[in-house]
Residue frames as qw, qx, qy, qz and C-alpha x, y, z in Angstrom:
[[0.000, 0.888, 0.459, 0.000, 0.00, 0.00, 0.00],
 [0.098, 0.980, -0.120, 0.121, 2.44, 2.64, -1.12],
 [0.605, 0.457, -0.474, 0.447, 6.12, 3.14, -0.53],
 [0.711, -0.668, -0.174, 0.134, 7.58, 2.58, 2.91],
 [0.107, 0.874, -0.400, 0.254, 10.35, 4.78, 4.17],
 [0.726, 0.121, -0.608, 0.298, 13.30, 2.71, 5.40],
 [0.649, -0.690, -0.274, 0.163, 13.75, 2.47, 9.14],
 [0.143, 0.891, -0.251, 0.351, 15.93, 5.22, 10.53],
 [0.890, -0.300, -0.194, 0.285, 18.48, 3.03, 12.25],
 [0.606, -0.056, -0.123, 0.784, 21.14, 4.92, 14.16],
 [0.008, -0.436, -0.131, -0.890, 19.04, 8.09, 14.02],
 [0.106, -0.321, -0.721, 0.605, 17.64, 9.21, 17.35],
 [0.079, -0.633, -0.572, -0.516, 14.08, 10.34, 16.79],
 [0.060, 0.094, -0.354, 0.929, 13.20, 13.58, 18.54],
 [0.551, -0.228, -0.227, -0.770, 9.48, 12.82, 18.39],
 [0.372, -0.123, 0.798, -0.458, 7.79, 11.02, 21.26],
 [0.052, 0.187, 0.945, 0.264, 5.59, 8.09, 20.19],
 [0.123, 0.662, 0.666, -0.322, 2.41, 9.80, 21.37],
 [0.114, 0.680, -0.105, -0.717, 3.28, 12.98, 19.42],
 [0.023, 0.218, -0.790, -0.572, 3.99, 10.98, 16.27],
 [0.078, 0.394, 0.915, 0.033, 0.71, 9.10, 16.65],
 [0.124, 0.725, 0.399, -0.547, -1.14, 12.40, 17.16],
 [0.088, 0.531, -0.406, -0.739, 0.41, 13.88, 14.02],
 [0.025, -0.014, -0.907, -0.419, -0.57, 10.84, 11.96],
 [0.086, 0.544, 0.808, -0.211, -4.09, 10.78, 13.43],
 [0.140, 0.715, 0.152, -0.668, -4.60, 14.49, 12.67],
 [0.058, 0.354, -0.646, -0.674, -3.28, 13.96, 9.13],
 [0.002, -0.229, -0.946, -0.229, -5.73, 11.11, 8.54],
 [0.079, 0.651, 0.639, -0.402, -8.67, 12.95, 10.12],
 [0.133, 0.667, -0.079, -0.729, -8.04, 16.13, 8.12],
 [0.023, 0.198, -0.787, -0.584, -7.48, 14.16, 4.93],
 [0.014, 0.389, 0.916, 0.094, -10.78, 12.32, 5.33],
 [0.055, 0.700, 0.483, -0.523, -12.69, 15.39, 6.50],
 [0.058, 0.560, -0.269, -0.781, -11.50, 17.43, 3.52],
 [0.005, 0.005, -0.857, -0.515, -12.78, 14.89, 0.99],
 [0.527, 0.146, 0.190, -0.815, -16.37, 15.90, 0.27],
 [0.709, 0.207, -0.487, -0.466, -16.82, 12.95, -2.07],
 [0.283, 0.163, -0.915, 0.235, -15.80, 10.42, 0.60],
 [0.658, -0.437, -0.248, -0.561, -19.01, 8.93, 2.01],
 [0.159, -0.360, 0.788, -0.473, -18.76, 7.90, 5.63],
 [0.307, -0.188, -0.924, -0.126, -20.36, 4.54, 6.41],
 [0.439, -0.159, 0.259, -0.845, -23.85, 4.93, 7.77],
 [0.401, 0.128, 0.872, -0.250, -26.41, 2.45, 8.96],
 [0.037, 0.232, 0.777, 0.584, -28.58, 1.26, 6.11],
 [0.390, 0.018, 0.088, -0.917, -31.77, 3.19, 5.64],
 [0.201, 0.169, 0.958, -0.112, -34.55, 0.75, 6.52],
 [0.468, 0.603, 0.336, -0.551, -37.28, 2.90, 5.01],
 [0.703, 0.455, 0.474, 0.273, -37.95, 2.58, 1.30],
 [0.198, -0.576, 0.212, 0.764, -35.40, 4.98, -0.23],
 [0.576, 0.704, -0.034, -0.415, -35.79, 6.41, -3.69],
 [0.581, -0.235, 0.703, 0.337, -34.33, 3.61, -5.81],
 [0.587, 0.684, -0.051, -0.431, -33.86, 4.04, -9.52],
 [0.292, 0.576, -0.742, -0.180, -30.92, 1.79, -10.42],
 [0.968, -0.070, 0.033, -0.240, -31.00, -1.96, -10.81],
 [0.015, -0.603, 0.797, -0.013, -28.28, -4.47, -9.95],
 [0.959, 0.030, -0.074, -0.272, -28.40, -8.12, -10.92],
 [0.044, -0.584, 0.809, -0.056, -26.11, -10.96, -9.93],
 [0.880, 0.013, -0.420, -0.220, -26.03, -14.70, -10.40],
 [0.234, -0.547, 0.717, -0.364, -25.17, -16.68, -7.29],
 [0.350, 0.038, -0.934, -0.057, -25.12, -20.34, -6.41],
 [0.626, -0.518, -0.443, -0.379, -28.09, -21.85, -4.56],
 [0.687, -0.307, -0.472, 0.459, -25.85, -22.41, -1.52],
 [0.241, 0.037, -0.150, 0.958, -24.89, -18.73, -1.34],
 [0.356, -0.403, -0.318, -0.781, -28.51, -17.69, -1.84],
 [0.688, -0.476, -0.548, -0.030, -29.54, -19.91, 1.09],
 [0.528, -0.234, -0.362, 0.732, -26.96, -18.22, 3.34],
 [0.013, 0.169, 0.075, 0.983, -28.05, -14.74, 2.19],
 [0.509, -0.475, -0.475, -0.539, -31.73, -15.61, 2.77],
 [0.677, -0.435, -0.531, 0.268, -30.96, -16.90, 6.26],
 [0.378, -0.120, -0.221, 0.891, -28.97, -13.77, 7.14],
 [0.183, -0.307, -0.254, -0.899, -31.73, -11.52, 5.79],
 [0.614, -0.508, -0.549, -0.251, -34.29, -13.41, 7.88],
 [0.610, -0.334, -0.461, 0.551, -32.16, -13.00, 10.99],
 [0.184, -0.106, -0.087, 0.973, -32.09, -9.24, 10.45],
 [0.262, 0.633, 0.609, -0.400, -35.77, -9.03, 9.54],
 [0.167, 0.593, -0.294, -0.731, -35.04, -7.72, 6.05],
 [0.853, 0.479, 0.090, -0.186, -35.90, -8.71, 2.54],
 [0.833, -0.019, 0.286, 0.474, -33.14, -10.44, 0.60],
 [0.428, 0.711, 0.178, 0.529, -32.90, -7.42, -1.68],
 [0.255, -0.926, 0.082, -0.266, -32.61, -4.96, 1.23],
 [0.798, -0.509, 0.253, 0.200, -30.04, -7.18, 2.95],
 [0.774, 0.226, 0.269, 0.528, -27.90, -7.49, -0.19],
 [0.228, 0.834, 0.086, 0.494, -28.02, -3.73, -0.87],
 [0.459, -0.863, 0.155, -0.143, -27.10, -2.90, 2.74],
 [0.848, -0.320, 0.292, 0.306, -24.27, -5.48, 2.81],
 [0.663, 0.445, 0.230, 0.556, -22.88, -4.29, -0.54],
 [0.007, 0.917, 0.017, 0.398, -23.08, -0.66, 0.58],
 [0.639, -0.736, 0.222, 0.016, -21.28, -1.43, 3.84],
 [0.847, -0.072, 0.311, 0.425, -18.58, -3.46, 2.06],
 [0.487, 0.675, 0.178, 0.525, -18.09, -0.71, -0.53],
 [0.205, -0.933, 0.091, -0.281, -17.71, 1.99, 2.15],
 [0.775, -0.544, 0.277, 0.165, -15.28, -0.18, 4.11],
 [0.793, 0.226, 0.278, 0.493, -13.20, -0.80, 0.97],
 [0.256, 0.831, 0.074, 0.488, -13.11, 2.91, 0.12],
 [0.462, -0.862, 0.156, -0.139, -12.17, 3.79, 3.71],
 [0.863, -0.307, 0.270, 0.296, -9.38, 1.22, 3.76],
 [0.677, 0.416, 0.204, 0.573, -7.81, 2.75, 0.64],
 [0.060, 0.858, 0.025, 0.509, -7.84, 6.25, 2.15],
 [0.585, -0.770, 0.222, -0.127, -6.33, 5.42, 5.54],
 [0.579, 0.507, -0.584, 0.260, -2.64, 4.73, 5.83],
 [0.816, -0.573, 0.012, -0.076, -1.81, 2.49, 8.76],
 [0.410, 0.662, -0.528, 0.337, 1.72, 2.78, 10.09],
 [0.767, -0.277, -0.473, 0.333, 3.63, 0.87, 12.72],
 [0.411, -0.875, -0.083, 0.244, 4.91, 2.88, 15.70],
 [0.582, -0.307, 0.342, 0.671, 8.39, 2.92, 14.13],
 [0.317, 0.422, 0.531, 0.663, 6.98, 4.20, 10.83],
 [0.157, -0.912, -0.368, -0.095, 4.88, 6.82, 12.67],
 [0.499, -0.712, 0.093, 0.484, 8.05, 8.13, 14.30],
 [0.492, -0.026, 0.482, 0.724, 9.88, 8.21, 10.95],
 [0.146, 0.693, 0.546, 0.447, 6.93, 10.01, 9.32],
 [0.288, -0.929, -0.215, 0.082, 6.68, 12.60, 12.10],
 [0.562, -0.519, 0.236, 0.599, 10.46, 13.07, 12.12],
 [0.432, 0.245, 0.521, 0.695, 10.48, 13.65, 8.36],
 [0.006, -0.840, -0.429, -0.333, 7.76, 16.30, 8.73],
 [0.423, -0.891, -0.069, 0.150, 9.33, 18.02, 11.73],
 [0.383, -0.667, 0.463, 0.440, 12.93, 17.73, 10.51],
 [0.809, 0.571, 0.127, -0.055, 12.85, 17.60, 6.72],
 [0.732, -0.139, 0.284, 0.603, 16.12, 16.86, 4.95],
 [0.011, 0.614, -0.202, -0.763, 17.73, 19.69, 2.97],
 [0.740, 0.584, 0.103, -0.317, 16.53, 19.92, -0.64],
 [0.763, -0.047, 0.482, 0.427, 18.49, 17.80, -3.10],
 [0.122, -0.352, 0.406, 0.834, 20.13, 19.38, -6.15],
 [0.023, 0.302, 0.818, 0.488, 17.41, 17.86, -8.35],
 [0.107, -0.750, -0.628, 0.177, 14.69, 19.43, -6.21],
 [0.170, -0.656, 0.004, 0.736, 16.41, 22.81, -6.35],
 [0.088, -0.099, 0.631, 0.764, 16.65, 22.58, -10.16],
 [0.043, -0.518, -0.819, -0.242, 12.97, 21.64, -10.34],
 [0.142, -0.773, -0.425, 0.449, 12.02, 24.61, -8.13],
 [0.135, -0.486, 0.273, 0.819, 14.04, 26.96, -10.35],
 [0.036, 0.141, 0.778, 0.611, 12.43, 25.53, -13.50],
 [0.086, -0.669, -0.736, 0.047, 8.98, 25.93, -11.94],
 [0.142, -0.723, -0.185, 0.650, 9.71, 29.53, -10.96],
 [0.100, -0.257, 0.507, 0.816, 10.89, 30.31, -14.54],
 [0.016, -0.359, -0.837, -0.412, 7.71, 28.77, -16.00],
 [0.129, -0.741, -0.603, 0.265, 5.43, 30.68, -13.65],
 [0.152, -0.605, 0.040, 0.781, 7.15, 34.01, -14.36],
 [0.117, -0.022, 0.662, 0.740, 6.67, 33.50, -18.11],
 [0.017, 0.599, 0.792, 0.116, 2.89, 33.44, -17.75]]
């Protein structure tokens, strides 16, 4: 799930574990809160919502029996159960792709990189100069 920064062996981190965790948590919370298109999981609406799209799927009789049993246990129709389960699974999948989970060691490395960034490399300096030249030309 993305690139991992190598462990900072031999480098004493100046960030306490709780501070690093707080920085990561705030980053994740702000990232999710700023995404208007990111739907937060909500309990399925049990009233008849305005439905206009149709979804069809072929499943084995064994799977259908399990789905029917689960729907019965929740007091729902099979259709309502399947829609709610698919909606919940879709939200969970979307959420999992937007949240970066880091070990404590990686949280420290992340926080340290933010609080103590390395000096810019020559390539980054050249890129910044090229960007500034392009912007001035406009």
